[in-house]
N, C-alpha and C positions, 0 to 999 in steps of 0.2 A: 977589349972586355977582359977583366982580370978572372982567375981561376974559379972563384966561387961562383961568379955570374954565368961562366961557360958551363959549369956543372949544373947549375939551376936551369939553364936554357936547354940543355941536353935532356934533362929529366922532362921538361915540358914536351919536348918532341917526342920522347918515347912513350908518353901518356896520351899522346894523339893531340895535343894542344898547340895550335899554330901561331899564337901570339908571340911578339918579341918583347923581351923585358924593356922597360924604360931605363935608359942610362941614368937617370937621376936616382933610382932605387939604391939606397945605402946596402953595404954588405951585412950591416948589423941587422937589417930586417929580414934579408935572405937567410942569415944563418938561424935566426928566430923561426922563419917559416920551415926551413929543412929540419930543424931539432923537433919542432912540434909534429911534422910528419912522421918522423922516426918513431916518436913515442906512440902516435895514433896506430902506426902499423904494428908495432910490437904489442899493443892492447888488443888488436884484432887477431893476431896469432893466439894469444893467450884465450881469448873469448870463443873464437870461431874455429880455430886451426885453419884459418884461410887468409890470403893476402888482402885483407880488407882494413880500411884505415877507420878506426873506432875510437870515440871520445870517451870521457869520463862519464860514469853513472848511465850508460845506456843498458836498456834491457830488451833482450830478445826472446820471445816466446816460440816454441816449436822451430828451432833453427834448422831442422833437417828439411823444412818445407820451404827454405829460402835459396834462391839462386843469384850468386852475386857475379857480375861481369868483373872486368879488370878495373883497377884504380876507383872503387867505390868508396866513399867516405860518409860516415854517419857520425855527425858531430855530437857534442856533450849533451847529456840529459835527454836523449831521444828514447822513446818507446816503441818498439816494432813487434806487433802481434802477427804471427804468420799461422795461426790456427784458420785455415780456410780450405774450401773445397778444391780450389786450384793452387798453383805455385805462386809464390811472391816473388818477383823478379825484378831485380836491379840491373839494368844494362851497364855498359862501359862508361866510366867517367861520371857516374851519377853522384850527386852530392844532396844529403838531406841536412838541413841547417839544425842547429841546436835547439833544444827544447820542443822538438817536433814530435808528433804522434801519429802512428798508424794503428788504427783498431779495425779489425775484420769482423771478428765474431763478438758482437757486443751483446747479445742476449742469447741465453741457452735454448730459447725457442726457434733460432734460427742459425743455421751454420753458414758463416760468411762466404763470399764468392771468392775473392782474390784481389791482387794487386800488380801492376805491371808498370814501370818506368823505363823508357827507352835510353838509347845511348846518348851521352852529353847533356843530359837533362838534370835540372837540380832546382831546389827551393831554399828560400831563406829561413830565418828562424821563426819559430812558433807556428809552424805548420801543422794543419788537422787534416788527416786523411780517414774520413769515415767510409770505410770499404767493404761494407756488410754487402752492397749490391754491386760490387766490382767497380774499380777504377782502372783505366788505361791511359797512359800518358805517353805520347810519342817521343821522337828524337828531337834533340836540339831545342828543349822547351825550357825557358828561363823564367823562374817565378820568384816574385819578392817575398817578404816576410808577412806572417799572419795570413796566409791563404788558407782556405778551407774548403773541404770537399764532403758533400753529404749525399751518399748514394742510396738514400732509403727515404720513404715518406710514411708518417702515420696515417693510417685510416681513421676517419671522424664522423662518417654520414650517419652511423646508427646512434641516435642521441639516448637510445636505451641503455647502453653500455659506456662505461668510461673509456676515453681515447686509449688509454694504456692496454685495454683489454680487446681492442678492436684490430689488432695485427698491423702488419706494415705491407707495403709493395716496394719493389726494387726493379729499376730498369739499368742502372748502372750509369758511369759517367765516362765519356771518352773525349779525349783532346789529341789533335793530330800532330803534325811535325812543325817545327820551327815557329813557334809561339812564344810571345813575351807577355808574361802575367804580371801585371802591377800588384802592389802591396794591397792586402786586405779584400782580394777578391774572394767572393764566395760562390761556388759552384753547386747547384741543386740536382737532385736525381733526375736522370733522363737526359740531361744536357750533352749536347755534342757540338765541337768546335772543330772547325775544319783546319787545313793547313796554312802556315804563313799569316797568322793572325795577331792582332794586338789587342789586349784586354785591358782597359783603363783602370786605374787603382780604385778600389771601392765597388766595383760592379757586382751585382747579383745576377749571375748567369743562369738562365732556364731556357730550355728549347734547343732548337738546332740552327747552327749558323754555318754558311758555306766558307770556302777557301778564300784568303786574300782580303779580309775585311778588319776594320778596327771597330770594336764594339765597346760600349760603356753604359752606366747608367743603373737605375733600379726601378724595374727591372732592366737588364741590359738590352740595348738595341743597336743596329748597325748605325754607326756615325759616319763612315765613309769606307770606300775600297782602298786597299794598299796600293 
């Protein structure tokens, strides 16, 4: 293994990542990856005065209410709203994909609850976290692109009033540890997913699901046990 690969592998180990580099990876790709990380880190120092890897055109609201673990990456064009009753918490080795949005206080009639994502969890590009009612994501949760969370519901039973004037209800959303979430999965308010689960791409998740299951469909149902 040449010098640049040794340095890259050492960096992976320091950040808690246990995989081994594929021997076929060329040095040019490693140099690109390293230089990109250096720029992200420099931008994080400028924006946050913290060791966070931050992409271009990232917006943070209420930065003082955000807790960052080590090796957090917020990629390009993300929006992070931290106006919330509770802390916004990013654990160690968390990655938020480009063009993703975290909105907590979405309306002045209700102050948002908060958001937490655990160690070694991440999401792909174009994710939407509607966290007015609170979202809690465990450790080692891997999520594809275009995943969305909606922790709030509109009331609509009173037909004498427009729906927009009837207020909302919020129960929050909670995902356990060691979960694989496919692309374009939608999580609705009140849903809870246990540990060691797989959620098929395109599923609409509502309700409570136990540990160790594969779920999928619209609405999502248990397909099999892991």
